[in-house]
N, C-alpha and C positions, 0 to 999 in steps of 0.2 A: 347408122345415122347418115343422112344425106348431107354431104358437105356443101352443096349448093344452097341449102336453106340456112346455113350458119357460117357465112364467110368471115364474120367478125371473130368467131371462135378460132378459126385457123390463123388469122392474123394475130390474135392475142397470144395463142400458143407459140407461134413462131417468134414473136417479140420476146416472150419469156425465155425461150431457148437462147436467142441471140444475146440477151442481157446476161444470162447465166454464164455463157461462154466468155463474154467480155470480162465479167467480174472475176471468174475463176482463173483466167489467164494470169492474174497477178496474185493468186492466193496459194502458191506452192508451199506446202507444209513440211517438206523435208529439210534436211540440213543444207545450209549454204554458207559460203564464205563472203565476207564483206571486206573488200580491198579499200583501204583509205589512201587516196592519191591526192595530189595537189588540185586535181580537177573535180574532186568529190568522191563519194562512195560508189563502188561498183559491186553489185550482188551477183554471185555465181552459184547456181544449183550444183549440189554435190551428190555423188554416189560415194559411199564410204567403204574402204577396204581396211577392216580391223584385224582379221585373222591372217595368219601366215598364208593360207591358201588363197584368200581374197587378194592379198598383196602380190602374190606370185602371178596371179591371172591379170590383175590390173585392167587395162583397157584392151587386152588382147582380143583379136577378132572383131573388134568394133569397127564398123564402116562409116559411122556418122556420129558427130558430136555437135550439139548446138553451140552457138557462139558463146553464150554465158553458162556453160555446163562443164563440169569436170569431175575428177575423182580425187578424193582425199585419202591419203595413206596415213594412218595413225600408228605410231610406234610407242613402245613403252618408255624409251629414253632417247636422249640426244646422241646421235652418232653420225659419222659420215657413211652414207649408204649409197651403193651404186645401183643404177637402173639401166635396163636395156630395152630395146624396141622389138624384141622377138615377137613375131605374129601380130604386130601392131601395124595397122594399115593406114594410120593417120600421122601427119606431122604433129608433134606435140611440143608445147612449152611446159617447163617444169619449174615450180616455185618451191623453194625450200624455206621452211619457217621454223624458228626456234620455239622453245617453251613459252616465251613471253609474247609470242605472236608477231615477232619482227622477221621480215624477209631477210635471210642471210645469204641467199644465192639464187641465181636465175639461170636457166638453160633454155635457149630459144630454138624453135623449129627443129627439134630432133627428128631426123628422117627415119622412116620405117626401115627395119633391117632387111637388106636385100639378100644376104647370104650369110650362113653361119661360118665362123663364129661371129656373133653380133657384138659390136663394140659396147663397152660399159661407159656410162656417163655418171660422173660423181661431182658433188658440190665441193666448194673450197672450205666450207665450214660445217660443223655438225648441225643437224636439224632433228626435230621430233615429228614434224608434220611435213608432208610433201603433197603438193597439189598439181595434178596433171591437167592441162587445158589445151584447147585447140592451138595449133601452131599459129603464131601471129598475135595471140592475145596480149602478151607482154608488150609488144611494140605498139599495137593498136590502142591500148589503154594506158600506155606510158608507166607501166609498173616498174618500180626501182627497188634496189636493195635499201634496207633501212626503213621502208614503209611498213605499216601495220596491216595485219590480216586478222579479222575476228571470225571465228567459227561459231555459227548460230545453229542450235538444235531446237526445232519446234516440237 
């Protein structure tokens, strides 16, 4: 097909592609967390770590994390669990959430582990869910203890 004879088709096709990309930027179908704050709701895309192996790996070796993206660790029960930053290349914020979806503790801007032994980071209260986010997320969005988090599975 000679494209010089049908320029309207090229323009139409390009328009369809652009509209599709714009529309689908907001149609993420995976799980996400909805943080309820005094300033409104904040949605965060999640990768889920359900198994022991997935929880052990976490965000190790990850070099980039989008602003509203994180990892959800799901445990069978509420306990105080320690986390470390071994082989983690990003500063992370960690949100600890109880069975009722209430934030029970926050750890901000945990640094990557420079040398072993890596320090362990623990919350002050038991949690069933833990969400790791980009360092600075808690401060930037003014996340506080006692606020609610809803996990949505599509």
